[in-house]
C-alpha positions as CSV (number, residue, x, y, z in Angstrom):
1,M,7.0,-12.4,28.1
2,E,4.6,-9.3,28.5
3,F,4.1,-6.3,25.6
4,K,3.8,-2.9,26.1
5,N,0.7,-1.1,23.9
6,D,2.4,0.3,21.7
7,N,4.8,-2.6,21.2
8,K,1.5,-4.1,20.2
9,K,0.4,-1.4,18.5
10,L,3.6,-1.8,16.2
11,I,3.4,-5.8,15.5
12,A,-0.5,-5.3,14.2
13,F,0.2,-2.4,12.3
14,I,3.0,-4.6,10.5
15,F,1.0,-6.9,9.9
16,F,-1.5,-4.9,8.5
17,M,1.1,-3.3,6.5
18,V,2.6,-7.1,5.3
19,M,-0.8,-7.6,3.0
20,F,-0.7,-5.0,1.5
21,I,3.0,-6.3,0.6
22,F,1.8,-9.4,-0.4
23,S,-1.4,-7.9,-2.4
24,G,1.1,-5.7,-4.3
25,I,3.6,-8.7,-4.6
26,V,0.4,-11.2,-5.7
27,K,-0.4,-8.0,-8.4
28,I,2.9,-7.9,-10.4
29,V,2.7,-11.6,-10.4
30,H,-0.6,-12.5,-12.0
31,F,-0.2,-8.3,-13.4
32,S,-2.0,-9.8,-16.9
33,K,-5.3,-11.6,-15.5
34,K,-5.6,-8.6,-12.8
35,I,-5.2,-6.2,-15.9
36,E,-7.8,-7.9,-18.4
37,I,-10.8,-8.4,-15.6
38,L,-10.2,-4.4,-14.7
39,N,-10.7,-3.7,-18.1
40,R,-13.6,-5.9,-18.3
41,K,-15.2,-4.3,-14.7
42,I,-14.0,-0.8,-16.0
43,P,-13.7,-0.1,-19.8
44,F,-11.0,2.2,-20.3
45,L,-8.0,2.7,-22.5
46,S,-5.7,-0.2,-22.1
47,S,-2.9,2.2,-21.2
48,L,-4.7,3.7,-18.3
49,T,-6.3,0.5,-16.7
50,H,-2.0,-0.4,-16.9
51,L,-1.3,2.7,-15.5
52,G,-3.1,2.7,-12.4
53,M,-2.2,-1.3,-12.0
54,I,0.9,-0.2,-11.5
55,L,0.6,3.0,-9.3
56,V,-1.8,0.8,-7.1
57,I,1.0,-1.8,-6.6
58,L,3.8,0.6,-6.1
59,L,1.2,2.3,-3.5
60,E,0.9,-1.2,-1.8
61,I,4.4,-2.2,-1.5
62,F,6.2,1.1,-0.8
63,G,3.4,3.0,0.5
64,S,3.7,0.3,3.1
65,L,7.1,0.0,3.6
66,I,7.3,4.2,4.1
67,L,4.3,3.3,6.7
68,I,6.3,1.1,8.7
69,S,9.7,3.0,8.3
70,L,8.0,6.2,9.7
71,F,5.6,4.1,12.6
72,K,5.9,6.5,15.6
73,Q,7.7,9.5,13.7
74,K,7.7,12.9,15.1
75,N,9.6,14.8,12.6
76,K,7.3,17.0,11.2
77,N,8.2,16.7,7.7
78,L,8.2,13.0,7.6
79,I,4.7,13.5,9.7
80,I,3.8,15.1,6.2
81,I,4.8,12.3,4.1
82,Q,3.3,9.9,6.3
83,K,-0.2,11.6,6.3
84,I,0.4,11.9,2.3
85,V,0.7,8.1,1.9
86,Y,-2.7,7.7,4.1
87,V,-4.4,9.8,1.3
88,L,-3.5,8.0,-0.9
89,F,-4.2,5.1,0.5
90,F,-7.4,6.7,1.1
91,M,-7.8,7.3,-2.8
92,F,-7.3,4.0,-4.0
């Protein structure tokens, strides 16, 4: 069975995003340990560390799902949302 080049890109993209989703789930399961490690590396207020970790988890899970669902969209508004999510991924 031969895939078109676009299908190969989509499959690779989905696998890449699944890694982020899995990473977010692992962070949820080991949340307190991840917070403890983060507090040792970057001594901020505990509430800021918690908030940052929650935002990263949300980005990894929901951002990945958004990017997968918007793959190859032509609507300008959806493309803007897609670009915003890409920027957020690069920031974190």
